[in-house]
C-alpha positions in Angstrom: -20.8 46.4 -27.7 -17.4 44.7 -27.2 -16.0 45.6 -23.8 -12.4 46.9 -23.7 -9.9 45.2 -21.3 -8.5 47.6 -18.8 -4.8 48.4 -19.3 -4.4 48.1 -15.5 -5.8 44.5 -15.7 -3.4 43.6 -18.4 -0.5 45.1 -16.5 -1.5 43.2 -13.4 -1.8 39.9 -15.3 1.7 40.4 -16.8 3.1 41.1 -13.3 1.4 37.9 -12.0 3.0 35.8 -14.8 6.4 37.4 -14.2 6.1 36.6 -10.5 5.2 33.0 -11.2 7.5 32.3 -14.1 10.4 34.6 -13.2 12.0 32.3 -10.7 11.8 29.3 -13.1 13.5 31.3 -15.8 16.3 32.3 -13.4 16.8 28.7 -12.2 17.0 27.4 -15.8 19.4 30.2 -16.8 21.6 29.5 -13.8 21.6 25.7 -14.6 23.2 26.2 -18.0 25.8 28.8 -17.0 29.4 28.1 -17.8 30.7 29.6 -14.5 31.6 27.6 -11.4 29.2 29.6 -9.2 25.5 30.5 -9.4 24.9 33.5 -11.5 22.1 35.0 -13.7 22.1 35.9 -16.5 24.4 33.0 -17.5 27.9 33.9 -18.6 28.3 31.4 -21.4 26.2 28.3 -22.0 27.1 24.8 -20.9 25.3 21.5 -20.0 28.3 20.2 -17.9 26.4 20.7 -14.6 23.7 18.3 -15.7 26.4 15.8 -16.5 27.9 16.4 -13.1 24.7 15.4 -11.4 24.9 11.9 -12.7 28.6 11.7 -12.0 28.0 12.3 -8.3 26.9 9.0 -6.7 25.1 10.9 -3.8 22.7 12.5 -6.2 22.1 9.3 -8.2 21.4 7.3 -5.0 19.1 9.9 -3.4 17.2 10.4 -6.6 16.4 6.7 -6.8 15.4 6.7 -3.1 13.1 9.7 -3.5 11.4 8.0 -6.5 11.0 4.8 -4.6 9.6 6.5 -1.5 7.3 8.7 -3.6 5.8 5.9 -5.6 5.5 3.5 -2.6 3.9 6.1 -0.3 1.5 7.4 -2.9 0.4 3.8 -3.7 -0.2 3.0 0.0 -2.0 6.3 0.5 -4.3 5.5 -2.4 -4.9 2.0 -1.1 -6.0 3.5 2.2 -7.5 6.7 0.9 -9.9 5.3 -1.7 -11.8 3.0 0.7 -11.7 5.7 3.4 -13.1 8.4 1.1 -15.7 5.9 -0.1 -16.8 5.1 3.4 -16.9 8.7 4.5 -19.2 9.6 1.6 -21.2 6.4 1.4 -22.0 6.2 5.1 -21.5 9.8 6.2 -24.9 9.7 8.1 -24.0 6.7 10.2 -20.3 7.4 10.7 -19.2 9.8 13.5 -18.4 13.3 12.4 -14.9 13.3 13.9 -13.8 10.5 11.6 -13.3 12.8 8.6 -11.2 15.1 10.8 -8.9 12.2 11.6 -7.6 12.0 8.0 -6.8 15.7 8.0 -4.7 15.7 11.2 -1.3 15.2 9.4 -2.0 18.4 7.5 -3.0 20.3 10.6 0.1 19.3 12.6 3.2 21.1 11.5 5.5 18.8 9.5 8.4 19.5 11.8 6.4 18.2 14.7 5.2 15.3 12.7 8.7 14.4 11.6 10.1 14.6 15.2 7.2 12.5 16.5 7.8 9.7 13.9 11.5 9.8 14.7 10.8 9.5 18.5 8.0 7.0 18.5 8.5 4.9 15.4 12.2 5.1 14.3 13.8 5.2 17.7 11.0 3.8 19.9 9.9 0.9 17.8 13.2 0.4 16.0 11.8 0.8 12.5 14.6 1.1 9.9 15.2 4.5 8.2 13.6 3.4 4.9 10.5 2.2 6.7 10.2 5.3 8.8 10.5 7.5 5.7 7.8 5.4 4.0 5.5 5.8 7.0 6.2 9.6 7.3 5.6 10.3 3.6 2.4 8.1 3.6 1.1 10.2 6.5 1.7 13.5 4.8 0.1 12.5 1.5 -2.8 10.6 2.8 -5.0 13.7 3.6 -4.6 14.9 0.0 -5.7 11.5 -1.4 -8.7 11.3 0.9 -9.9 14.9 0.3 -9.4 14.9 -3.5 -11.2 11.5 -3.9 -13.9 12.6 -1.5 -14.5 15.7 -3.6 -15.1 13.4 -6.6 -17.4 11.0 -4.6 -19.4 13.9 -3.4 -21.1 14.3 -6.8 -21.5 10.6 -7.3 -25.1 9.2 -7.1 -24.9 6.1 -4.9 -28.3 5.0 -6.0 -26.7 3.7 -9.2 -24.5 1.4 -7.0 -27.5 0.3 -5.0 -29.4 -0.5 -8.2 -26.6 -2.6 -9.5 -26.4 -4.5 -6.2 -30.2 -5.1 -6.2 -29.9 -6.6 -9.7 -27.4 -9.2 -8.4 -24.0 -7.6 -8.8 -21.6 -8.4 -5.9 -20.6 -5.3 -3.9 -16.9 -5.6 -4.6 -17.5 -6.0 -8.4 -19.9 -3.1 -8.3 -17.3 -0.9 -6.6 -14.7 -1.6 -9.3 -17.0 -1.5 -12.3 -19.3 1.4 -11.4 -18.0 3.5 -8.5 -14.2 3.6 -9.3 -14.5 4.5 -13.0 -16.7 7.4 -12.1 -14.1 8.9 -9.7 -11.1 8.0 -11.9 -10.3 11.7 -12.4 -10.2 12.2 -8.7 -7.8 9.3 -8.3 -5.5 10.6 -11.0 -5.5 14.1 -9.4 -4.8 12.5 -6.0 -1.9 10.5 -7.4 -0.3 13.5 -9.0 -0.7 15.7 -5.9 0.5 13.0 -3.5 3.5 12.1 -5.7 4.7 15.7 -6.1 4.2 16.4 -2.4 6.2 13.3 -1.4 9.1 13.8 -3.8 9.6 17.5 -2.7 9.2 16.9 1.0 11.9 18.4 3.3 10.6 18.8 6.8 9.6 15.2 7.5 12.6 13.7 5.6 15.0 15.9 7.5 14.3 14.0 10.7 14.0 10.5 9.3 17.0 10.2 7.0 20.0 8.4 8.3 23.5 7.1 7.4 23.5 5.9 3.8 19.8 6.7 3.2 18.6 10.1 2.2 16.2 11.8 -0.2 17.0 14.2 -3.0 15.8 17.4 -1.3 17.9 16.6 1.8 21.0 15.9 -0.4 20.4 19.3 -2.1 20.4 21.0 1.3 23.7 19.2 2.2 25.3 20.2 -1.1 24.3 23.9 -0.6 26.0 23.9 2.8 29.3 23.1 1.2 29.2 24.4 -2.4 27.7 27.2 -4.4 27.9 25.8 -7.9 25.1 25.5 -10.6 24.6 21.8 -9.8 21.8 22.8 -7.4 20.1 24.8 -10.2 20.5 21.8 -12.6 18.9 19.4 -10.0 16.0 21.8 -9.6 15.5 21.9 -13.3 15.5 18.1 -13.4 12.8 18.0 -10.6 10.7 20.4 -12.7 11.0 18.2 -15.7 10.3 15.1 -13.6 7.1 16.7 -12.3 6.0 17.6 -15.8 6.9 14.1 -17.0 4.8 12.4 -14.3 1.8 14.6 -15.3 2.3 13.8 -19.0 2.6 10.1 -18.4 -0.5 10.0 -16.2 -2.4 11.9 -18.8 -1.3 9.7 -21.7 -1.9 6.4 -19.9 -5.0 7.2 -17.9 -6.6 9.8 -20.1 -6.6 12.9 -17.9 -7.4 15.1 -20.9 -10.5 13.0 -21.7 -11.7 13.0 -18.1 -11.3 16.8 -17.9 -13.7 17.3 -20.8 
């Protein structure tokens, strides 16, 4: 007997999709409006607000800065997170239990507190430049995601395979790159995507660490909203959506995310 789907379940599913996709539709509609103010539904269609983004030097400059910080902080977090996750899983019996909690602290501490602490101790106290402080701050907020996601992949890895390769004469470093790392590649890809998206959309930490001449795109959006109410903000938001999707597609095409998910 084929079970019938409850109409109530169908209605609930539709409401969930409307709740998730509704704001995206509104933002996209507002970004192509021909009016000089934010409105939905759009009164006329125009792409001039997308052109205006690239005409404004502040948006171009902060977009480049955000991409640089996101790629750099994600790369550094992976360089730290992969060995850390490996050690926490490989030697979890001998390592102290509190060590795994250490990598979660940036998530447990509110980002406003973390941003102010970095401003006070690193940027002002140690005299680190604005760009360096931003890089440190973003690395700290994405590091827990890298460690946790890669640790989840390593949790199902059989380390006896690595031990067997070493016992047969393979150097430990070569064994790690040829046996361990390929088996957790899907976790590394997921960690990269999550960390990159988290970094490029961060507001709380960047709000404290930006300075004269150096800012990130989310902070520039906030500054623009304080003075203007035009559809430029909606257009920038749409570009961020497409950027996020583009990163996921590029990672999938180059590193084989679809194949790994099978």
